[in-house]
C-alpha positions, 0 to 999 in steps of 0.5 A: 499499499502506498502510504501517501496514495491511501492518505489522499485517498481517505483525506478526499473521503472525507472532504466528499463525504462518501466513497462514491464522490471521493472516487469521482474526484479521484477518477477511479472505482469506488471499491478501489477507495473503499479498499484504501481506506479498509487497508488504512485502517488495517494497518493502523488497527483503528476505526476510521470512518462511521457510516450513517444515514448522513453519510461518513463522519470521522471517528475521533481517531480518524478526525486527528489522522485527517488533520496530519494527513492533509497537513503531509499531503501538503508538505510533500506538494511544497517539497515538490514546488520547491524542488522543481522551482520556478518550473513547478506548476500548481496542481491537485485540489485548493479548497476554499471558503467564501460569503454567498454574495461576495463570491458570487458576485466578486469571485466566481466570474473572474475565477477562471482567470486563475484557473487558466493560470493553473491549468492543473489546479482544481478549486471546490468552492464552499459558500456559507454567510457563516464561519465554518471550521476550516479544520473539519471543512478540509478549508485551506483558504478562507475569505471573511469579511469584518472583525474575526472572532478568533484571534487563534487565527492565522489571518491577513488583511487583504482588502477593505470596503466602504458600508453605505446606507443604501436603497433603490430610487424607487424607493427614495422617491416613496418615502423620501431621501434621507439628509440627515441620520435621523430622517432614517427614523422614517423609513423602513430598514432591512435588517442585517442579522450576521456579524456587523449587522443589527438595528443600531446604526452607527454614523461619524461626520468630523468630530460628530458620532450618532446613533440610530436605533431602525425599525423594519419590518423585515430582518435577515440572516443573509446578504443575499436576502438583503440585496433581493429586499432592497432590490424589491423596493421594500426599504433601505440597508446599510451594506458594504460597497461589494454587495451592490456594486453592480447596482450602484455603478447602474444607478439601480441602487443608491447611496444616501448620506454619503457625507456620514461615515460608516465603519468599514468592512475589512476583507480577511484571508483566514488559514487553518492554525497549526497548518503550514499555509500552502503554495496554491492557499499562497497563489490564490490569495495574491491572485485575490488582491491583484483582481481587487487592484485591476478591478477597483472592488475595494477601497484600501 
């Protein structure tokens, strides 16, 4: 049994959730995947996976082995890249995580440029507005916005966006355009309930600071819901310029109170703690920074 191939097979099974999915990704038969994992369990004399109606889940020993096996595979890849020098091409699989709306608007439509640059690289994209566990999800790098809750994570700031009050021209024609933050009290607010959201909206203008407790009949826990409600002329919202970049550019959504400043939103590249950052993850993050500069998505 080739130990590295067995580890790669096991890691693929954990990350894909089943033998059949791993077989498709590895382009081998399902019996070969099952046999490889069985041989690995026999060699280690420990159960690595548990079968249930929800699929396959690693045991405690399996999770520990998965984390170390993934690290060993990454280090082997790094060794090959280092040995090949500048001639080494990125290959294998890169697993990234990002917020749904940000990825849909700014990441996925431009991802082909990164794939063209690295033709032997495959990418798994996990879209979730909540911050999933990177180790449990087998994530190599996550793009996260706002304040990071876990100070133990390895993270690097790669962008910053202004936040603004937005609504459609139709809504402002109906409800009036606010001139000062207090005017928002007469508007319906679309309240975003994830981190950095809420019904208390804080503004700053020079040395003047004010906070408004907005009211609204609609509360959502995902950015896609905020977008849908605003575009349906249901009220105003606070959002990063990332969230409504196409509509702001086209005039379909209007920014108001632009002479008042709201707390901005930082974009971070977050890596699993205790694991060496792979060349694939570093290359991806560098490309994201390059993309932001080329397409002017972010205000640094």
